[in-house]
C-alpha distance (Angstrom), angle and dihedral (degrees) to the residues before:
residue distance angle dihedral
M1 . . .
H2 3.75 . .
N3 3.75 92.2 .
E4 3.79 93.9 46.6
Y5 3.90 90.1 54.5
M6 3.71 93.2 45.2
R7 3.83 90.5 53.3
L8 3.78 86.0 56.0
A9 3.70 89.3 52.0
I10 3.78 92.3 51.0
A11 3.88 89.3 52.3
E12 3.76 88.2 52.8
A13 3.93 92.1 50.9
K14 3.81 91.4 56.7
K15 3.84 89.0 64.7
G16 3.83 88.2 77.8
R17 3.75 96.5 56.5
Y18 3.81 114.2 140.6
Q19 3.81 92.0 6.6
T20 3.80 106.8 72.8
F21 3.96 97.8 69.7
T22 3.79 107.6 -172.7
N23 3.84 94.4 -0.5
P24 3.63 121.1 90.2
L25 3.92 126.3 -110.1
V26 3.76 105.9 -101.6
G27 3.80 131.9 178.2
A28 3.95 132.8 -172.1
V29 3.71 137.1 -165.7
I30 3.79 126.0 -173.5
V31 3.79 118.8 -152.3
K32 3.82 131.0 -170.7
E33 3.70 125.4 180.0
Q34 3.92 90.0 -8.7
R35 3.79 89.3 -56.2
V36 3.82 125.1 115.5
I37 3.83 106.5 -125.8
A38 3.83 101.4 171.5
K39 3.74 142.2 5.7
G40 3.83 131.7 -167.1
A41 3.70 145.3 165.4
H42 3.83 140.6 -162.7
L43 3.64 97.5 -102.3
V44 3.93 108.3 174.1
Y45 3.65 132.5 15.9
G46 3.77 112.8 -96.5
Q47 3.86 92.5 18.5
P48 3.80 127.8 103.5
H49 3.80 118.7 -51.6
A50 3.80 122.5 -114.5
E51 3.76 93.7 -100.6
R52 3.78 93.1 54.3
N53 3.92 92.4 45.0
A54 3.91 89.3 52.5
I55 3.72 93.9 45.8
E56 3.74 92.5 50.6
Q57 3.86 89.7 49.4
C58 3.80 92.2 66.7
H59 3.76 113.6 104.8
S60 3.81 94.8 -142.8
S61 3.80 128.9 24.6
E62 3.84 85.2 -139.9
D63 3.77 88.7 68.5
L64 3.84 90.6 64.3
I65 3.85 94.1 59.1
N66 3.87 107.8 108.6
S67 3.84 91.3 -2.9
T68 3.75 128.0 140.8
L69 3.83 124.8 -120.0
Y70 3.78 120.8 -151.1
V71 3.73 112.3 -165.0
T72 3.91 128.8 171.6
L73 3.83 94.7 -143.2
E74 3.83 130.5 35.8
P75 3.81 110.1 -90.0
C76 3.91 114.1 -105.0
N77 3.83 117.9 -109.9
H78 3.97 96.7 -166.4
Q79 3.60 136.8 78.4
G80 3.92 113.0 -109.4
K81 3.72 127.9 137.4
Q82 3.79 85.4 -33.8
P83 3.75 128.8 35.6
P84 3.86 118.6 -101.1
C85 3.82 114.5 -72.7
T86 3.90 92.3 -148.7
Q87 3.87 93.6 70.3
L88 3.78 90.4 45.7
I89 3.81 90.8 52.1
I90 3.84 92.3 50.6
D91 3.87 92.8 44.0
S92 3.72 90.5 49.9
G93 3.85 94.9 61.5
I94 3.86 94.9 -114.9
K95 3.85 107.5 152.7
K96 3.80 103.1 -173.1
V97 3.84 132.0 43.0
V98 3.79 122.0 -166.9
I99 3.72 111.4 -167.1
G100 3.92 128.6 -167.8
Q101 3.69 99.3 -152.5
L102 3.88 138.6 -9.0
D103 3.75 115.7 -106.0
P104 3.93 110.6 -103.0
N105 3.91 88.8 -159.8
P106 3.80 102.1 110.6
I107 3.97 92.6 -135.8
V108 3.84 85.3 64.4
A109 3.85 108.8 20.6
G110 3.83 100.5 138.2
Q111 3.74 97.2 -31.3
G112 3.73 95.4 105.1
K113 3.85 92.3 51.6
R114 3.83 91.6 47.3
F115 3.76 92.5 50.0
L116 3.77 96.0 49.6
E117 3.88 89.6 47.6
N118 3.78 91.5 49.3
Q119 3.82 87.9 53.0
G120 3.84 91.2 54.8
I121 3.82 99.1 -96.8
D122 3.66 118.2 144.6
V123 3.80 107.5 -129.1
L124 3.83 130.1 -166.1
V125 3.78 120.5 -171.1
G126 3.87 131.7 -165.3
I127 3.74 108.4 32.5
E128 3.73 111.5 153.1
E129 3.84 88.2 -12.0
T130 3.78 98.7 158.4
E131 3.84 88.7 58.1
V132 3.69 93.9 42.3
R133 3.82 91.3 50.2
R134 4.01 85.9 56.0
L135 3.82 88.1 65.3
N136 3.78 95.1 67.2
P137 3.85 111.9 21.1
H138 3.82 92.7 146.9
Y139 3.82 94.9 47.3
N140 3.81 92.4 46.1
F141 3.70 95.5 49.6
Y142 3.86 96.4 43.1
H143 3.94 90.9 54.1
Q144 3.85 91.9 42.3
H145 3.78 96.8 49.2
Q146 3.75 104.4 17.7
L147 3.81 89.3 -128.9
P148 3.82 129.9 99.7
Y149 3.84 118.9 -95.7
V150 3.77 105.3 -111.6
A151 3.80 128.5 -153.6
L152 3.75 121.1 -174.8
K153 3.81 112.4 -145.3
Q154 3.74 125.1 -168.0
A155 3.87 139.3 161.2
I156 3.77 115.4 -146.3
T157 3.72 144.7 169.8
L158 3.88 122.3 -115.8
D159 3.82 88.1 -92.7
G160 3.78 93.2 53.9
R161 3.84 97.9 -102.9
I162 3.84 125.5 143.3
A163 3.92 103.0 -175.7
H164 3.89 141.6 -3.4
D165 3.80 85.8 -104.6
A166 3.81 141.8 -28.1
Q167 3.87 94.2 -83.6
T168 3.85 98.3 47.5
R169 3.82 126.2 78.8
S170 3.74 108.1 -135.7
A171 3.83 124.6 -169.7
I172 3.77 104.1 -142.8
T173 3.80 105.2 164.4
G174 3.77 133.3 46.7
S175 3.76 135.3 -102.2
A176 3.82 95.0 -88.9
V177 3.84 92.2 59.8
W178 3.94 87.3 47.3
Q179 3.78 90.1 56.3
N180 3.83 92.2 41.8
V181 3.83 92.9 50.3
H182 3.70 94.1 47.5
Q183 3.82 91.0 53.0
E184 3.83 92.3 42.2
R185 3.81 88.9 55.8
G186 3.87 86.5 66.7
D187 3.84 92.2 65.6
Y188 3.76 89.3 64.5
Q189 3.80 135.0 67.8
G190 3.80 96.2 -146.9
I191 3.75 134.1 34.5
L192 3.81 111.5 -161.5
V193 3.86 130.9 -161.9
G194 3.79 135.7 160.9
S195 3.76 124.8 -110.0
Q196 3.83 93.2 -104.1
T197 3.81 91.2 58.4
V198 3.76 89.4 51.8
L199 3.77 92.2 49.1
T200 3.83 95.1 45.7
D201 3.81 103.7 34.7
D202 3.85 100.2 26.9
P203 3.78 90.9 -152.5
T204 3.72 128.8 -175.6
L205 3.82 92.4 -147.5
L206 3.72 93.4 -150.6
T207 3.82 132.5 144.2
T208 3.70 125.7 -122.9
I209 3.86 89.9 -141.0
E210 3.76 117.0 106.3
T211 3.75 107.9 -122.6
S212 3.77 143.0 140.2
F213 3.68 91.1 -131.7
P214 3.85 109.3 52.9
P215 3.76 115.2 -176.8
I216 3.78 119.3 -88.5
R217 3.80 111.2 -108.4
I218 3.81 106.5 -130.9
V219 3.89 124.4 -167.1
V220 3.86 123.6 -170.0
D221 3.82 102.1 -151.0
R222 3.87 110.7 159.8
R223 3.73 95.2 178.1
G224 3.74 97.1 40.6
R225 3.85 95.0 -120.2
T226 3.74 97.0 149.5
L227 3.83 91.9 51.5
S228 3.71 93.2 79.3
Q229 3.85 94.7 47.2
P230 3.82 103.6 85.8
Q231 3.87 92.1 168.7
L232 3.70 94.5 66.6
A233 3.80 116.8 117.9
L234 3.72 94.1 -122.1
F235 3.76 89.7 61.5
A236 3.92 94.6 43.2
D237 3.79 96.3 47.4
D238 3.81 112.6 69.0
S239 3.78 98.2 175.5
A240 3.80 91.1 110.0
P241 3.84 133.9 19.9
V242 3.85 120.0 -92.5
W243 3.76 120.8 -149.6
I244 3.90 117.9 -166.9
F245 3.72 114.0 -163.3
T246 3.76 110.0 -158.3
Q247 3.99 143.2 150.8
Q248 3.81 88.8 -136.7
A249 3.81 125.0 97.3
A250 3.82 113.4 -86.6
V251 3.82 119.1 -93.7
S252 3.83 118.1 -133.0
D253 3.82 104.7 -160.4
L254 3.79 98.1 66.1
P255 3.90 124.3 120.4
A256 3.80 116.0 -83.9
H257 3.91 93.8 -108.7
V258 3.88 89.8 57.8
S259 3.82 120.5 88.7
V260 3.78 123.3 -173.5
I261 3.78 113.4 -149.3
Q262 3.81 114.5 -165.0
L263 3.79 116.4 -155.5
E264 3.93 121.1 -176.6
E265 3.74 88.9 -143.5
L266 3.77 116.7 26.0
T267 3.81 101.8 -159.5
I268 3.78 125.4 145.9
A269 3.83 89.1 -108.2
A270 3.83 94.2 51.3
L271 3.84 90.7 44.9
L272 3.87 93.3 53.1
K273 3.82 92.6 42.2
E274 3.93 88.6 54.1
L275 3.82 92.1 45.4
A276 3.81 88.3 49.3
T277 3.82 93.4 54.4
R278 3.75 86.3 50.9
Q279 3.80 89.8 57.1
V280 3.84 94.9 -111.8
Q281 3.85 100.4 155.2
S282 3.92 99.6 180.0
L283 3.79 136.3 27.5
Y284 3.87 129.6 -162.5
V285 3.76 105.6 -157.8
E286 3.89 111.1 -158.9
G287 3.85 99.6 178.8
G288 2.79 151.0 -169.7
A289 3.79 113.5 -129.8
A290 3.75 96.4 -96.6
I291 3.75 97.3 49.2
H292 3.82 89.8 44.5
D293 3.93 90.3 53.5
A294 3.89 89.7 46.2
F295 3.74 88.6 56.4
L296 3.77 93.2 45.2
A297 3.77 91.9 48.4
S298 3.88 91.1 51.1
G299 3.66 95.5 52.9
L300 3.82 89.8 -139.4
W301 3.81 98.2 124.6
Q302 3.82 131.0 92.1
E303 3.79 107.2 -166.9
S304 3.81 142.3 34.3
I305 3.87 121.8 -151.9
T306 3.79 114.3 -174.0
Y307 3.70 126.5 179.6
V308 3.78 111.8 -161.0
A309 3.84 122.5 -162.9
P310 3.73 120.3 -159.0
K311 3.82 90.3 -115.7
F312 3.74 142.1 104.4
L313 3.87 132.6 -143.9
G314 3.72 103.7 172.1
G315 3.78 126.4 168.3
N316 3.72 118.1 66.8
S317 3.74 94.5 -26.4
L318 3.78 117.8 142.6
A319 3.82 113.9 -83.4
S320 3.84 122.8 -149.5
F321 3.90 123.7 -103.6
T322 3.93 89.8 19.2
S323 3.76 124.7 166.1
E324 3.82 141.7 131.1
R325 3.80 93.8 -95.3
T326 3.86 125.6 110.5
P327 3.78 110.9 -126.8
K328 3.70 117.3 -135.4
Q329 3.83 101.1 -163.7
L330 3.86 148.0 14.9
Q331 3.76 111.7 -99.8
Q332 3.92 108.7 -133.3
L333 3.84 119.5 -156.1
T334 3.75 126.9 -150.5
E335 3.72 133.5 -159.0
V336 3.88 88.8 34.3
T337 3.83 119.4 -174.5
V338 3.76 129.6 -176.4
T339 3.85 120.5 -160.4
A340 3.75 135.0 170.5
V341 3.84 115.2 -114.7
G342 3.85 106.2 -172.9
E343 3.78 106.9 -64.9
D344 3.89 91.5 -15.9
V345 3.77 136.8 68.3
C346 3.75 131.5 -123.1
I347 3.85 119.9 -146.9
R348 3.76 115.9 -169.1
G349 3.78 127.8 -178.9
R350 3.75 141.5 157.2
R351 3.94 129.0 -125.1
P352 3.78 109.5 -117.2
E353 3.79 108.6 -109.0
E354 3.87 91.5 -131.2
C355 3.75 92.8 53.4
S356 3.79 113.2 124.3
Q357 3.71 124.5 -130.9
D358 3.85 118.5 -99.5
């Protein structure tokens, strides 16, 4: 029965999607005498956690006495924007806590489990852990590696082309992919492109998901080419922050939502380290070809998302992942899935953890 109740908690956790910002998705279910008496989720960043929401859903405090709490993530034992959930659990009379996974965040990291056990609570860990971890891959990776989780997204033709040339915007995939990508952006805290993509496509880089925490729009612009182009959509649209990483001196007359971040050495490693210090947990890299290849060469990426259209460009059209470097090895993907998206196809795969850098 543990697995069944944890699956209910997983379903609860998903109710907070797009709204928890840097907090993880968490769901909770309270069971007494093999009967679910309450459910709850962490629904909005800064608001009550899943455990508190579940406990407050109980019709009577007496129902909580000697009950079992199923929660997808280890309860917190510290004072943050919300009080510690561990003390609330103890005060409520709950006698057993079943946890999907321990929290990798160092401010929790087993402390909640230990506190509960020291107070006489029976604690069981690891129920449906594989599925629970799928709730928060970005959060888990960020706290385990102190780097953002990076997904490389591209749209290509059957012959691996992304545009007629570097200066021409080319619509490769259909409307279903457009809708999918604009929703997919909402799962990430940062959307990244290179300066050439901004100058050629003039994108807004927004998500169609309604959220109080839209992704930060990030531009890698070593030479500062975008900084003298005030008509660009990224400068005109202030509905989400824009961060421009450059090696040039900062510009003072940019809109208030635009920040220029100067790095002495603008490598992929330096960029990701800076983003990590700014608490960006996940990055959706949309290109172009040179940016994608720089990430590929660095080895500092975790997932590839490729939308393939049943079309050809041929000739000297621009290929994906293009640069001047000479590759030394093939990059194998694992956990590959292929799904239809309208008239196109989406191929997803993960970079093996043990894969060495190019």
